[in-house]
C-alpha positions, 0 to 999 in steps of 0.5 A, spaced: 500 500 500 502 506 497 500 512 501 499 518 496 496 523 500 496 525 507 492 530 511 497 535 514 492 536 520 493 528 521 500 528 520 501 534 525 497 530 530 501 524 530 507 528 530 505 531 536 504 524 540 510 522 537 514 528 540 510 528 546 512 520 548 520 523 546 519 528 551 516 524 556 523 519 555 527 526 556 523 528 562 524 521 565 532 522 564 532 529 566 528 527 573 533 521 574 539 525 573 537 531 577 537 527 583 544 527 586 543 525 593 541 531 597 543 537 593 548 542 595 546 547 601 540 549 604 534 547 599 538 543 594 534 537 595 528 540 594 530 544 588 532 537 585 525 534 586 522 540 583 526 540 577 525 533 576 517 533 577 517 539 573 521 536 567 516 530 567 510 535 566 513 540 562 517 536 557 512 532 554 507 538 553 513 542 550 515 537 545 508 535 543 506 542 542 512 544 538 512 537 534 505 539 532 506 546 530 512 545 526 510 539 522 503 542 521 506 548 516 505 548 509 511 545 505 
């Protein structure tokens, strides 16, 4: 089967989902690497925890939106 035509909106949706999955993988990596066993100075462990959770929330959303927007343009 050869795909002759693909709707730009359909392609953008699929790209957004794929990039969101990649963003989740990147967020997990950032969360794992942000934990350094207690942090440095007062509040270091708290900052690392917030940064890790923030990466798990922000990165999939940012990657998904950018994947959708950048793949939906006319070529």
